[in-house]
N, C-alpha and C positions, 0 to 999 in steps of 0.2 A: 425661192431661189430663182434668179433671172436666168432664162435659157434662150439662146439664140437659135437653137435647133430642137424642135420637138417632133418625135416620131411615135406613131401608134405601135409599131412593131420594131424589134431590134434590127439594125442594119446588118446585113450578112457580110461582115468584114472578112471572116475566116474562109468564106467561099473562094476568095481570091488570094489566100495565103500562099499557095504553091506558086502562082504566077508572080506574086511579089517577091517570094524567096528566090525564084529564078532570075528576076530582074536585078535583085541585090547581088546575087552571085556573079552575074556578068559585070556589074559595076565594080565589085571588089577586085575581080581579075584584071579589069582594065586599069584600075588605080594602081595595083601592084606592078603591072607592066610599065606604067608611066613612071612610077617611082624608081624602078630599077633601070630604066633606059634614060630618062631625062634627069631624074633626081630633083632635089629641091633647090630653089634659087636662094641660097643663104645670104642674109643681109650682112652689113658691116658689123653688127653686134656679134656675129659668129665667125666671120672670115677675117676681121680686122680691116683697118683702113683709117683714113683721115676725115675728120668732121670739121667743116669750116662754117661759121655763122657770120654773115655780113649784113649790115644795115644801110639802106639807101635813104636819101632825103625824100624821095617821092616813090609812089607805087611803081613797081617794075614788072615787065612782062617776062614770065619764066622762060618762054621760048627764046627770047633774046639772050637770056642768061646762058641757056644751054648752047646756043649758037656760038657765043663768045668763048665759052669753055672749049668747045670742039676746035675752034680756030686756034686756040692756045695750046692744042695738043692734049687737053684733059678730057678725053672721051670716056664714055660709060659712067659719067657722073650722075648721081641722083640729086635732083634739084626740087625743092619744095618750099612753100612759104612756112614761116615759123612764127606764129603769133599774129602777124599782120601782113599786109601786102607789101610792106617796105622791108620786112625782115626775111631773109632767105637762108635756108640751111642747105649746104652742099656736102655731099658725101662722096669721097674718092677712094678708089681701090688702091692698095699699095703698089708702088712702082719701084723696080729694082734700081738702085743707085741714086734714089731721090729721097731726101729726108723730109720730115714733116714741115720744117720751116721753109724749105724750098717750095713745097707744094702750096703752102699758105701764101707765099709771095706771088707765085704764079696765078693763083686764084684771084688775089687782090688786084693784080695787074689786068687780068681779064675783065674783072668787074668794073674797073675804071674806064674801060671802053664802052660799057653800057651807060653808066652815070659817073661823072668825075668825082664827086664828093661821096665816096663810099667808105665805110668804116668796118674793119674786121673786129667783131665782138668776141669771137671764140675760135680757138684752134686746138683740136684735140686729136689724139691718135689712140686707136684701139688695136693692140697687138694681136697677132694670130693665136698666140698661146692663151690669151684671155678669152678670145672668141671661141676657141675649142672648149675651154672650161665652161663657158656659158651654154654652149650646145649640149654638153654632157649634163649640166645641172638642169637645163630645161627638159631634156628627155627624162631625167630621173624624177623630176617633179610630176610629169604626166604618169610615169610608171607607178610612183608611190600613191598618187591619187586613185589610180585604177585598183591597186592592191587594197587600199583602205575601203573602197567601194565594194570590192568583192567580199571583204570581211563583213561589212555592214549588211549587205543584202543576203549573205549566207546565214547570218544570225536572224534576220527579220523574216525571210521567206523560206519556204520549202526549196530544196536544192534545184529542182527543175525550173521553178520560177526564177531563182537566183541566177542560174546559168543563162536564161534568156535575157535577163537584164544586163549581164556582163557582155554577152555577145552583141547586143544592140549598141552598147557604148563603143566597143571596138569598131563596129560597123560605121558609126558616125565619124569617129576620128580618122579612120582609113580613107573614107570617101572625101573628107575635107582636105586631107593631105594630098590625095590624088588630084583633086581639082587645082590645088596650089601648084603641084608639080606640072600639070598639063598647061596651065596658064602662065607658069613661071613668075608668079607674083612673089615679090621679095618676102622672105620669111625672117622676121626679127623677133625680139622678145615680146612684142605686143601680140604676135600670133600665138606664142606659147600661152599667154594669158587668155586669149580667146578660146584656145582648145580646152583649157581647164574649165572655162565658163560653159562651153558646149557640153562637156562631160557632166557637170552639175545640172544643167538644164534638162538634158535628156534623161538623166537618172530620176529627177523629180517627176517628170511626166510618166515614166514607167512605173514608179512606185504608186502613184495615184491609181493607175489602171490595175495594177496587181493587187492593191488593197481591195478594190471592188470585186476583182475576180475571186479572191479568197472568201469574201463575204457571200458572194453568190453561190460558190460551191457549198458552203455550209448551210445556206438557206434552202437551196433547190435540191430536190432529190432525183427527179426523173429526166431532167434536161441532159443532153449530150455535152461533152467538153466544148465543142465548137459553139453550141448555143449559149453556154455560160460565158465564154469569151465575148461573143457578140453582144450579149446583154450588158456585160460590164463595160465594154468599150463605148457602147451607145449611151449608157448612163453618164459616163464621164466626158462625152464628146463636147458638150457645151462648155464645160470648164476648160477643156484642152484648147478649143477654138478661141475662147476669150483670152486665155493666157498667151497663146501664140500670136494672135492679131495685135494685142496691145504691145507685146514685146517687139514685134516686127515694125510697128509704127516708129518706135524709137530707133531701132537699128537701121531702118531705111533712111531716116533723117540723118543719122551719122554717115551712112554710105554716100548719100547724095550731097550733103553740105559739110561734112566733117573735114574735108581736105585730104591731101595725099598722106599726111602723117598717120592717120588712123584708117586709111582705106582698106588695108589688109585686115585689120582688126574687125571692121564692120563686115567685110566679105566673109570671114570665117564664122562670124555670128549668124549671118544670113543662111549660110550653108548648114550650120549646126542646128538652127531652129527648124528649118525645113525638114532635114533628114532625121532630126531628133524626134519630131512629132510623128513622122512616118514610121520610124523604127519602133517606137513605143507601141504602135498599133499592130504592126505586122511582124517585124523581126523578133522582138522579145516574146510576143504571144505565140507566133508560129514555132519558135524554137522550143518553148515549153510544151506545146502540143506534140511536137515531134518526139520529145522525150517521154511522152505518155503520161502527162499529169492527169490525175483523176480526183474525184470528190474525196475518195478515201485518204488521199495524201494531205488534204486540207483539214481533216478532222483532228481535234486535239486527242492525244493518247489517253485512253481510259485507264485510270489507276484503280487496281483492284483493292478493295477495302479489306482490312484484316478481319478474318472470321466470316467473309462472305460465302465461302464454300461449305460452311457448317450448316446443319439442319437447324431450323428455328426451334426454340424451346416452346413446349405446349403449356 
């Protein structure tokens, strides 16, 4: 098996578990404070609004489009390319006393100031009621995913390890949402998809580590719990690094060249991969250690055979 990191002795990961736990606790508190004070910047998928897609004859500068919209009184508009540099997608927040058709005509008039021959290809409206339903369904999807994961890890692992896996998942989701709240990046349905992807990625990493932990507990008799975790994490570190690096290459490419349409999606994946790898090593393992997991908990239960307590026949 190819390894990018070879060590003669296990790396002492658990030596820094208390420091890592304190660092994560501070991050969680800051994220909750940000979520309660600033909240999330919900996109039009959740708040409702008007979506206008226009096509120009030539490539257009998005800054000129934004300036023209502001001069027309259409401020706080989200402007991004859609498919090509000639196609532009404009998202507008609802305005009192202005219907969708009027907003569309105002946008088209403003775009004619940028380039005369512009065509409106799409004009849609997402109502606040639909946006509220999407927000509820998105939150429900994340909750159901976490519940299914809890059931899965509860069946596969001893409950102390299972608790660590669930805590690490919640840790990754909360920190990702906290960063989005702090930076006020728009949260739309693509972010919900990214969060679900982060949950799956982090769980996969944790399961690999915990499988090796369980094997090490059953194989080793004299090592301490911290030593067993250090050996298991060190053994799987090459696999973790290879998986994380190859995934990051793709996500960084999406973040750098993917455009504004998937910028939030790529940002959520970057945060999820980074903190997912970190939490699999420290949060999940440290939590299991704090709950007092031992070798005896990993051993399969011994089934007493019928008649084993009777004296053998001579």
